[in-house]
N, C-alpha and C positions, 0 to 999 in steps of 0.2 A: 438666807432668805427662807421664811417660814411659809406655812400653808396659807396664811391670811394675806400675804403680800406677794405671793408668787404669780406667775403668768396666768394661772387659771382663776385668780381671785376676781377679776373683773367680770368674767362670764358668769361665775357663781353668784356674784352680787346682783347682776342683771336678772338672773333667773329668780332670785329671791324677791325682787321688787316687781316682777312681771304680774299683771292682773289680767282678768278676762277681757277688759277693754283693749289692752295692748296686744293680747294674743289673737283675738278675733274668733268668730263663731265656729268656723269650720276647723280651725286648729284646735279649738276646745273640744269639739266632737271627736277629733282624732285622739285627744288625750284619753277619752273614756273608752274608745273602741280599739285602741292599739293593742295588738297582741291577743285578741280574742280568738278562741278556738270554737268551731262549730261542730255540733253532733251530726251524725249521718242523716238525721231527720230534716236538717236545714239545708235547703238548696240555694237560697239567696239570703244573705245576712245583711249587715249594715252597709250602706252605700247606695242603695236604690230607694225608690219612693216607698216601697213596701217590702217586707220580708216574706219569704215563701218557705213553708215547712210542712211536713206530713204529721198527722196524728193517727194513732192506732185506737180505734173506737171513737167514742164521743169526745168532743173538745170540752174542757172545763176552763172557765175564764174568771179571774178575779182582779180587782184593782184597789189600790190604797194610795192615799195622799199622806205625805209627811211634811209638816210645816214647821219652820224654825220658830222656836218659842212656844210651840204647842206639843210637838212630838219629840223634839230634841233641842238642846241648847249648845251652841258652839263652845261656850265656856266650860261645859261639862263633858262634852264628847268631841274627840278629834274626828277629822274627816273620814278616816278609815273606818271607825266604828259606825259613823252615820251611813256610810256606803253599805256596810254589812247589814245594818238594821233595815235599810230600805228593801233589801232583797229578802231578808229573813221573815219580816212580818207579812210579806206577800206570799212567799213560798209556803208558809204555814197554812194559808187558806186552801191551797191545793191539797196539802196533807190532810186537812180536815174533811175533805170530800173523798178521801181514799184514792186520789188521782196521782199519777206519775208526772212530775214536772217535765216540761219540754222546752219552752222558750219564754222570754220576757222582753218587753220594751220599757224604756226608762226615759222620762222627760224631766229636765232640770231647769228651773228658773233660779237665777242668782243675780246679785248686784254686780255691776261691771267692775267695781273696785275689788272684788274678791280675788285674792292671790291665786295664781295658777297652781302653786304648790298645794293648795287646799284641793283643787280639782284632781290633781294627780293622786293624792292620797285617797280621796273619795273613790276614784276609779279602781284603785288597788283593793279597797274594801268590797266594792261591788263584785269584782272578779273573784275574790277569795270566797265570798259567801255563795256566789253562783256555783262555784265548783263544789262546795259542800252540799248544796241543795240539788246538784245534778241538773242545772238549768242553764240555757244559753241566752245571752243578751244578743238580740237580733236587730235592734234599732231603737229609735226614740226621737227626742226633740230637745232643743235648748232655746231659752229666751231670757231676756233681761227681766228681773223682778226685784221688788224692794227687799224681800226676805228670801232666804233659800227655801225653795219649794220643790219637792221631789214627788213625782207620780210614777208608780211602777204598775204595769199590767202584766200578769202572768198567765200563761196558757199551759194546761196539762192535758193528759189523755187518760181514758179509763181502761184501755187495753182489754176491753171485753167485760170488765166488772161493772156492776151497777154503782153509781155514785152514792155515797153515804150521806143522807140528808139529816136535818134536824127533826124531821117529823115522824121518824120511824120507831121511837121508843115505845115499849109496851110494858104493861103491868107485869111484874115478875122479873124484869131485867135488873141487872146490877150496873152500877156506875163506877167507872174506873178511869184512872188518869195515868199518863206517861209523860214525864218531863218535870221541870221545876215549878214549884208554886210558892209565891211570896218573895222570891229573890229580887225581882225587879222593883217591887214596891218598897222593899227594904232599902235597896240602893237609892231609890228616889228620896226616901226620908233622910238618908245620909247626905246626899248631895245638896238637898234643900237647906241643910244646916251648915254647909260650907266644908264638909269633911270628905275624905276620899277612901275611907276604910270602914268595914272590911272590903277588901278589893274584890272578892268574889261577888258580893252583892252589887257593888258599883258597876262591875263589868256586866252583870246581867241587865242592869238598867240601860247601859250604853248599847248593848246588843244582846237580844235574847238568844238562848241556846235551844233552838228548835230541835226536837227529837226527829230528825229526818228519817223517813221510812216507817215511822210509827203509824201513820194514817193508812198506808197500804197493808201493814201488818194487821191493823184492826179490821179493815175491810175483809181481808182474807179469813179472819177468825169469825166473821159473821156479825160485826157491829151493826146495831140497828139504827143508831143515831150518833152523830159526832160533830165536834167543833173544836177550834183552838181557843185557848183561854187568853183573850186579849183585853177584856174590860173588867175582869174579875170572875172568879169561879162561880159565885152565886148568880151574878148578872148573866153570865153566858149560859149556865145550865138552865136559867130561867127561860132562855130562848127555846131550848129543847122542850122544857115543860109546856110552854105555850103552844109550840108547833105540834106537839104530840098529844096534847090534852091530858097530861098526866101530872102526878105529884112526884117530885124527886126528894128523897129524905136522906141527908148526909149524916153519917155517924162520926161525931167528933172524935171518938176514941180511936178511930182508924187513922187519923192524921198524925204524922210525926214531923214536926217542924225541923227543918234542916238547921245546922249550926249557925250559918250567917244570918238566918231569919231570927233565930233565938237571940243572938247577940245584939242585933239592932233593936229588936222589940224590948229587950231588957234595958238598953241604954236610953230608949225613948219612953219607958214606962208604959208600954203597950202590950196587949195580948198578941202573941205571934199569929193567932188565928185571924186577926184583922187583916194582916198582910196576905195570908194564904187565901182567905175566902173572898176578899174584895179588891186585892191589889191589881191583878191583871198584868199585861205586858210581858209575861214569861212565854206565852205562846206554846204552853204544854198542850197535849192532846187530851180531851175529855170525851169519853164515849160510853154508850150503853151497850151491854152485851146480854144475850141469853145466858142463864146460869150455866156454869161449867165451860164456857167458851172464852173466858178472858185469857189473853196471852200471859205467859209466866212473868214477864217483866213489867206488867201493868199493876198499879195499886188500886184495889177495890176500896171505894170510899162511901158507898151508900147503895140505895136500891130505888127502884121505880115502882110506884103503886097507882092504882086507879084513883081518880077523884071521887070522893064520897059525895053524897047528895048535897047539891048547892055549893060544893067546894070548887074554887077556881084552881086552874093549874098553877103550880108554884113550886118553890124550892124551900125545904125546911132543913133545920139543923137539929138533930136529936128530937125530931117531931114538932119543933116549935119554929115560928118565924124568926128570922134574924133581925135583931134590933140595930138599926142604923143603915147606912148606905150599903148597897149590895155590890157596888162597883162604879166604874167610870161612865159618865154620860157627858158628851161634849157640850150639850146645850142645856144641861140641868143647872 
């Protein structure tokens, strides 16, 4: 008698065929919340109508939607990667404010025929990335939906620090980045052509490697403005330029494309700077600092200057406007 015909085979087969319809809503919720650990700040977690937790200083809140076919594809990413990504892209927003993550709520819409094995793997990814980010899942909601739809809302705390806004950049500041640039865009280019390597680039598209702790590090160092790179470095720094009323000028010579980005760019006949400057989805931290205050492990990429007469706030590369798209726009 082998493993496929033994006494446990029937129960294993039944589990593999089980769907959300057959599992039911409350059992599905249990799949996601089972085994969660709460921090000392959380006094009421999943199970009641609302969660209860304490924050130290001001509360910082952000939310993001992830829609199947827009933010991820199930044929490209397994459920665990999707769960990790759902947490990572939201926790990065707290990092970008210089806040400390505290808690999050997660809502999931899914087709009833979705296998429960997918849900279990998704929950594993959520819990893994939440642990990396230092954040607790304290509640959420589930519903039937045509496509897999994920909404995460994260709450952080300032712990007495002032939040780092997009509007604080000043002439004379330097611009620096911590984290990967171009990897996720390179991975998307690979996946779009039906390939799965280089694995490092593909992995970055499936789930960003957020530099957790970098936002607080920047805030402590005196960062004047900051955000996470989600839609492309040029597009996102453009938000800082507009909010601060300044010009940001990037120095192309300071960029050093990483090996996976160079490999994909060469295979696709592209300039690797296209991936680095316009790709997005890596969720690196980009910040402006007074001269001499940049933390050691941040890479300086440019400078901030005042707008000249009749000059609009913008981002330049080597003193010139970038030719082509500056990043992702959902409605462009």
